[in-house]
C-alpha positions in Angstrom: 41.2 79.4 88.5 41.5 75.8 87.5 41.0 73.2 90.2 43.6 70.6 91.1 45.3 69.2 94.2 48.8 70.5 93.5 50.8 72.6 91.1 50.5 76.0 89.4 46.7 75.5 88.7 45.9 75.9 92.4 48.0 79.1 92.8 47.2 82.7 92.1 48.8 84.2 89.0 51.3 86.0 91.2 52.2 82.8 93.1 52.6 80.8 89.9 54.8 83.5 88.4 57.0 83.6 91.5 57.4 79.8 91.5 58.4 79.6 87.8 62.2 79.1 87.2 63.2 79.2 90.8 66.5 77.5 91.3 68.1 75.8 94.2 71.4 74.1 95.0 70.8 71.1 97.3 73.6 69.4 99.1 73.3 65.8 100.3 75.8 63.7 102.3 74.8 60.0 101.8 75.3 57.3 104.4 78.1 55.0 103.2 79.1 51.5 104.1 81.0 51.3 107.4 83.8 49.2 105.9 86.0 49.5 102.9 84.1 49.5 99.6 85.4 46.6 97.5 85.0 48.3 94.1 83.3 45.3 92.5 81.0 46.0 89.6 77.3 46.3 90.7 78.1 46.9 94.4 75.7 49.2 96.2 77.7 52.3 97.4 74.7 54.1 98.9 71.0 53.4 98.6 67.7 55.3 98.7 69.4 58.6 99.6 66.8 61.4 99.9 67.1 64.7 98.0 64.9 66.9 100.2 62.9 69.6 98.5 63.8 68.3 95.1 60.4 69.7 93.9 58.7 72.9 95.0 55.2 71.3 95.7 54.1 67.8 96.8 53.8 65.7 93.7 55.6 68.3 91.6 58.3 68.0 89.0 61.6 69.8 88.7 64.5 69.9 86.3 67.8 68.5 87.4 70.3 70.7 85.5 73.6 69.3 86.8 75.2 67.1 89.5 78.6 67.4 91.1 80.3 64.8 93.3 82.7 65.9 96.0 85.0 63.4 97.7 86.5 65.1 100.7 89.1 62.4 101.2 90.1 62.2 97.5 90.4 58.4 97.8 87.9 57.3 95.1 89.9 58.6 92.2 89.8 55.1 90.6 86.1 54.3 91.3 83.5 54.9 88.7 79.8 54.6 89.4 76.2 55.2 88.3 73.8 57.5 90.1 70.3 56.2 89.6 67.4 58.7 90.4 64.1 57.3 91.5 60.7 58.7 92.6 60.0 56.4 95.6 62.1 54.4 98.0 60.1 51.2 98.6 63.0 49.0 99.4 66.8 49.1 99.5 68.6 48.2 96.3 70.8 45.8 98.3 73.2 45.8 101.2 75.9 48.5 101.2 79.2 47.2 99.8 77.5 44.1 98.3 76.1 43.3 94.8 72.9 45.2 94.0 69.9 43.0 94.8 66.4 44.5 94.1 63.5 42.5 92.9 61.8 43.5 89.6 58.6 44.4 91.6 60.6 46.8 93.9 62.4 48.2 91.0 59.1 49.1 89.4 57.9 50.6 92.7 60.9 52.8 92.9 59.9 54.5 89.6 63.3 55.1 88.1 63.6 58.6 86.6 67.0 58.4 85.0 70.7 58.0 85.7 74.1 59.7 85.4 77.6 58.4 84.9 80.5 59.2 87.1 83.7 58.5 85.2 86.8 59.7 87.0 89.1 59.2 84.0 86.9 61.0 81.4 85.0 63.6 83.4 85.6 67.3 83.8 87.3 67.3 87.2 88.9 69.7 89.6 90.9 67.1 91.5 93.6 69.4 92.8 91.7 71.0 95.6 94.1 70.1 98.4 92.8 66.7 99.6 89.4 66.8 97.9 88.2 65.5 94.5 85.3 67.3 92.7 83.8 66.0 89.5 80.8 66.8 87.3 78.6 63.8 86.6 78.4 63.0 82.9 75.5 62.1 80.6 74.4 58.5 80.2 76.9 57.8 77.4 79.9 59.4 79.0 82.0 62.5 78.5 81.1 63.0 74.8 77.4 63.5 75.6 76.2 66.7 77.0 74.6 66.0 80.4 71.0 66.7 79.6 68.5 67.6 82.3 66.5 64.9 84.1 63.0 65.5 85.2 62.6 64.8 89.0 59.1 63.8 89.8 58.0 63.4 93.4 55.3 61.2 94.8 51.9 63.0 95.3 52.5 63.5 99.1 56.2 64.4 98.9 58.7 67.0 97.8 61.6 64.5 97.9 63.2 62.4 95.2 65.8 59.6 95.9 69.0 58.3 94.4 71.1 55.1 94.6 74.8 54.8 93.7 76.0 51.5 92.1 79.7 50.8 91.4 80.5 50.7 87.7 83.6 48.6 87.3 86.2 46.4 89.0 89.0 48.8 89.6 90.5 46.6 92.3 90.7 49.6 94.6 89.6 49.2 98.2 88.8 52.8 99.4 87.5 53.2 102.9 85.1 56.1 103.0 83.3 57.4 106.0 79.8 58.9 106.0 80.5 62.6 105.4 83.4 62.0 103.0 81.0 62.2 100.0 78.8 65.2 99.0 76.4 65.4 96.1 75.6 68.9 94.8 72.4 69.1 92.8 71.5 72.1 90.7 67.7 72.1 90.4 65.3 74.3 88.6 61.7 74.3 89.8 
């Protein structure tokens, strides 16, 4: 058997076979600002949110197949935003409900993995679920681009990956979310 610290090379053939193409749905409720979100472009809506067990082994890599966003209060219907995935969480991307403010050095340390677009006006949505709003995050260029998978790579001693949400535009809306109003649903293949 090949040597190595992590990954299939340190598993038996049966263990490696069992770990290939495992799938998981991971649900995350991010901490949101305690006050109304202003809806200004580039405002931080949540930062350094952990996706626990995003990879199967410490330092591993997985395939993010799809992401859904559920707003249980259905009050963000005018808000569009970016979800930025990153490998590490060295520093906050800024204060919640304020313009994103992360140094170039900390941005490099966060090891950005990719991003997805949440466009309420263009996305495939199931918004008529009583008082909730469910939408599928789109590819980087919007609804006309098939959302392709993103590789999620964890740090060598971790199975977690992180994400930050940044407001996309200036809708003028002033929604007032509470922590627990938002849920992100990640479809991951190990």
